[in-house]
N, C-alpha and C positions, 0 to 999 in steps of 0.2 A: 584624163583627168587631168584637171589645173592644179595648183598647188600655190593659195596666196604668201604672200610674202611673213605673215603672221601663224600660221601652218608651217612654214618652214623653218620657224625659229620654235615650234613648239616641236614639229620631228626629230632636229638636232639635239631639242632636253633633253626627249626620251631616249634618242639611241644612246647617247654620251652615258645615261644614269644607270643605265640597264634594267629602265623600266619595261623593256617592250622585246621580244622576240620575235626573231623573222625566220617564215618559212615561204619555203614555195607556193603556189597556190596546187591545191586538189585536182584532182584529174575534174571533178562534178564545175569546181570552178573556171576552168580551166575553159568549157564545155561554151561558159556565159562570158567571157573575153571574146573567145575565137571563133567561135559560132554562131552567137545570139544574134538575129538582125536585129534586135532592141537594145538602145545604147543601156550599160552597163545601170548607168546613175539612174533611167528612168525609173517614173513610180510602177510600169510594168510589168518589174521587176521585185513588187514587195506583193509577201503573204499577208494578207490579214484575217483576223479572224473575232471574233467576240469569246469571251469567256463570261456564261452568267451566275453569279455568284449569288445561290440562298444562306440567309444565316446574317447574323451581326457582325459585320466586316469595320476594324479598325485601321484607319489610315497607313497608323504605325508602325501597326504589324504586317499590311499587308509590304510599306517599303523594305522594312526588314528582312519579309521572307525572299524579296526580290532580290534585293545584295547579296543572300546565303544561294541563290540560284547564280546569279553573276560570278561568287566566289567557285562553284563548283563548274561552272557551264565554259569553258574557252571559247565557246562560240559567240557569247554577246558580248566578249573583252577583243572581238577582233575586230579587225579596220583595215585597209589596204595603202602601201606605198607606192606610188607608179617609179616605174623605173623603163630608162631606155630598152633594156629585154625582157618589158611584161611587167604588170605587178606583184608585190609579195605577198603574204600575208604580216600583219602586224600584232603579234598576239600579245596583248599589258597585262602586266603581272596580274596586277588590281585594277579596277575600274570603279565609277560611280553609275549610280542607277539611274537610269532614264522612266521615271514613272508621274504622272499627272497626273489632281484628283481635282472633280469636277462635278459639284454636287448641280442637278441637274432642278431649274425652278420651279415648283408646286403648279401647277394645273397645267400643266404643257403636256399633249398627248405623248406619254414616255416613248414608245414606237418610233413615232417623228424626230423628236427630240436627240434618242438613242441613235436611228440612222444620219442626223444633218453632223452630229459631236464623231461619230463613223468615218466618217465620207471624208473631215477635215483630218481627222489624226491619216486616215491610209493615205489621204491624197497631198501629206505632205515629202516634203523628199528629203530622202536618210544620208548624214553627208559618209562618203564611202573612205575621206583620209580619217579628217577625226573623230568619227561612228560617236556614240554606236550606232551598229547598225541595227535597231528597234527600238518602237516608239510604245509607249504604255500611258492608258489613260484609264483613271477610273471612275468612271461615272458612278452616282450615285440617285438611286431613282426611291429610296425608302431606307428606312432601317435596318432591313431583314434585304435588303435586293439591292444589289451591285451588277452593272457589267464592267467587266474589265476589257478596252478594247487595245487591241496589239498588231502593230504591223509590223513587219520582220523582213530584211531584204533576203532575198532568194539564195547570195552567196552564202549564207551562213545556217538557211533551215531548208528544209523542205516539209513535206506534210508530215511525217512521223513526229519531227522536229517539236511539230506544236502538242502531243499529247504526251512526252517527253516534259515539254516545259508547264504543263497543266498541274501533272502528276510534281517536280516538283516543287512548283509555288506553294501547291497544298500540302506536303510534306514540309516543306519547311517554315510554313505557316503555324501550322502546328506544333514546331520544334520549336519555335520562338517563344512562343506560349509556355510550355513545359518542361522545359530545358535551354533555356535562353545563352546560355555558355555554348554548347554543343553545333557544331558544323555538319552539314550536309555531308556523307561521305564521299569521295573522291569518284567518278567513275569508273570504273575496268578500262578504255583506254579514252585517250583525249583524242579529238579530233584532227589537231595534227597530228598525233602517232598513228591514226587509220588513213592518213592521205602519204604520211612515208611509205609506212607497207606497201599502200596501193604504186606507189609508184615505185620501188624496189620489183613489183608481179609483175608489173602491165613491161617487161621486157623490149627493146624490137624483135628480139628473136619468139619472142608471146603474141604480139601483136602482128606477124609476119604468118605465122601457124594458126591462126582466124583468118587473116584476110580472101584468101582463095574461095571460102565458104560466101561472103559475104561479096566479095566482085561477083561470084555465079550467082547468089538468090539474088542479088538489087540488079542485077545486068539490063538495058534498055527500061528501064524504068523513067516515065515521064511524070512532070508535072500536072494533079489534075485539073490546074486552073491555068492552060496554057496561055488566058489572053490576059492574065497577070505579071508576065515579067519584066516588067520596070518598075523601080522602084517605088515604094510603098511606103507612106507614114504611117508608123506603127507605136504613136508614141501613147501613153496609158493605158489603163485597165480594160481587159474586153468586157465586153457586155454579156450581159450571163441570161439566161432563163431554167429555171430550177421548174420542173416536173418531175410525176409519179410514177411509178409502176404499179401495180397491185399487188398485193401478197401474191395470190393464184399464181399470176403470173411467173411471179419471183421465182414457185414450189417448182415451177410446169419447168423454168428455163433447166433447174439443178436436178430435176428428174430426166429432161431430156440428155440433160449431160451426163446424167450416172451409166445410162441405157446406153448411150453411144462411145463409153466408154474415155469421153470430153471431161471437161472442165464445163465451171461456170462462167469463168472467163472467155473461153475459148466461145463457148457459145452464146456471148453476147456478142465477143469479135464480130463473128460468123455473122449476123444477123445486121451488127451494125455495117460492114462493108457491103454488102449485099442491097441495104438502102442508099447508103452512097455512092455504091454504082448506078443505082434508078435513078439517085437525084441530079449526079454528075454527068449522064452518060456517057462512062468508061468506065470496061470490065475491070480493067488491071488498077486495084487502086490500093494505094501504100499509106499506112499511119504507122506512126510510133508510138510505143506503150512506156509508160516507166516502170524502173523497178527498187526496191526500197534500197536492193547493195547493203542489206543489213544480216545477210546468212547467221555471221558471228555471231555470239550470246554478247559480244563484250563490250559489240557496239549499242545494242538495246534500247543502253540508258543516255544516250552522248548525244546531246542536240550538233548540227550542224549540217552542209547539204553533202547527204551520200549519193540521192536518189540516180539513177540512170537512164537511160533510154534505149529502146530498141527498137527497131523498122522491122515488119510486118509486112508481107506484101500479100495478099492474095490475090486470085484470076475467078471473078464471076462467070462460070457455065451455066447459063442459063436452063440446059437442056437436063444437069446432073440435080440428082433430089438433094434436099437438104440436109440430111441427115449425110450421104456424102462430102460435100460439102465441108459439114463440118466435123467429121476424121480428118482432113486434108489440114483444114485448117488448124486442128487440134495438134495436127503434125509440125507442119510448120511451124506456130507458134512453140511448139516443146525444143525444134533446133535451132530459132533462133536465141530463145533465152538460153541454150546449153552455149553457142557458138560467141551470148554477148562481150561486147568491148567495148571500154568508154568513146563515149560518142564528139571525146576532143578529137580523138585519133579517130574513129572511122570516116567522120567527113573528109577530110583533108585526104587520106588514103584512097577514097573514092573519083578525086579530083573537085570537090562540091567548093565554093568559095562563099565569104559570106556576100551579101546582096540585100539592100534596105530596105528591113519588110517582111522577107521573104526569110522562112528557115530551110538549112538544107537537107539536102536529101527528101522531107516529108511537110506536107503543111498540116496534117493532121494529127491531133493528140486524141488518143482514148485511155482510159483508164478504169479498173473495176480498182478504187479504193482497198486496199484491206492492212492499213498500216490501224496500229489500236486509234481509237478513239476515245478519252476513257470520258464515265462519270463519276469523280470522286466525292464521299462524304465523310465529314473528317470532322472530328473535333464540333458537332455541330453546325459546318458548314457543307456546303454542298455544290459542285462544280460541274458543267458541262460547256462544250467546246459546238462553237456553231462555224463553220470555215465560210469567207467569205471570198476569198482572191487565194489562189494560187500562185500564183507569180508567175503566170504558162501566157502571157498576150502574144506571145511572139512567135506565135501560131495564129491560120489562118481561120482554124474553127477544131474543139476541143469538144470530148462528149467526155463528163467523168460520171462514173456511178458508185453510188456505197447503197450497201445493206446497213436498212435501217427499219426498225419493227414495222413500220408503214407497208412494207415492200424493199422496192429499189427507188432511191433517188437518183435521179439523171440531172444533173447537170448541164448546160450548152455553153459551151463558150464563146463567141464568135467579134469580129470588127466591124461593126454598122457600117463602114463606107465601105467593105465589099459585100455583105447579105445583109439585105434588110429584116427584121424580124418575121416577117412572115412567112419569108422562104426559112427560115431555121426551123417554125412549127411546124413547117411542110415537112418539114425532113425527119422532124421531132416523131410527127403523126405516122409517119411511112416506116421508122424503125420499131416503133412501139407493135403496129401489124403485121409487119413482116417477123415479127419474137414469136407473135400473139398465134399467128399461124403458122409457122414453125412447131410449135410447139403441141399444138394439135392436130398437127398433121406433118410429119414429119418425113416422110418418106415420097411426098410431091417434089413434083418437079419445081427448080425455085419461079422458071417464069410463069408458075400457075401460083405463084406466092403472092397472095393480097389483090389482085390482078396488075398487066402490064405495065400499064399505065397510072398504075398507082404511084 
């Protein structure tokens, strides 16, 4: 991050006046700076969503509500000060809002207009030094239909954060109407305080205690795409393919997990790793899966980048049954989660160094999203959240699954310069077919599921 002269002057003023507080990076933030193959300032690190609002919305009241949320959530007042030893967090004591209002012209196809406006918001870089590290725009479709387009940097947010933001914004909107002089309550634990507690917990002794597990667990792993060892340009958001597994398949996967003493996550991951093994021709499959890192009740209302990521290795043995493979996968995942450690510490411990375009340790991300996604109805307004980008384009390939009323929403994120869309569709179809076959016949050998060449 380079700082222009005008920014330097502003920084000196802020620091001298006591308007900002400096804090070290949190461990998840360190992961972005130290291990990500994508430059931190790249728009690939933007988390993007649409908040669909039904009801009569006042632009002034919306601006006031956002101001209240910014006051409550220090993550929205964060930016970063570069330094020779690495960046630090700058937390402003107060901050202005970053909200625009745009009425869409009549006569346009609103879906197309919303997408065009959203892409414009999503694609603008955020200034890591000056901040704020979010951008919001209210699109007016009609008197009682609005869409809030939100882009927020991954350094101050994760998937859970978006749900917190929607709930806070709606609560603040109503509070501003019925009790305008009141503030939102403080969060039980601030993001900076959580970061300090994490740094205190992850001592060299604690890290070394967990190191033998990971050195053993990941010994001998190799990259799935060995032909892609050179630098890869990884700028910009990943391409998305959104598909759905029907409700009966989702129910069957849950029932299979129950019967084998596993979880829905383990059942989906076992099928995914078999599909990935077939697709790549590699029996040894390593993926990373995110963890919310919000086990403490005190941080469930706090915005910020808390999420960690855990490598999970699976070795696909074609002669084993799917049920046997699932039990092994469930135990492996349980052990990996129990020994989880910050990825910013794990990668260098394993001797991994950043390579442009390549994520350290693993290239594939697999997630079953279980963070709250609120549908809020308050004071004549309703709000629902629609994700567009999770800020995880640093991986070659991602599969994100969300439980929805219609079954399972499966979002594939991939780099089009590496994988044609047709190949991703083939992988997606293979994943669904293997899961369906496993659910109907879990005691079948893996090499008979769907067919060897499927």
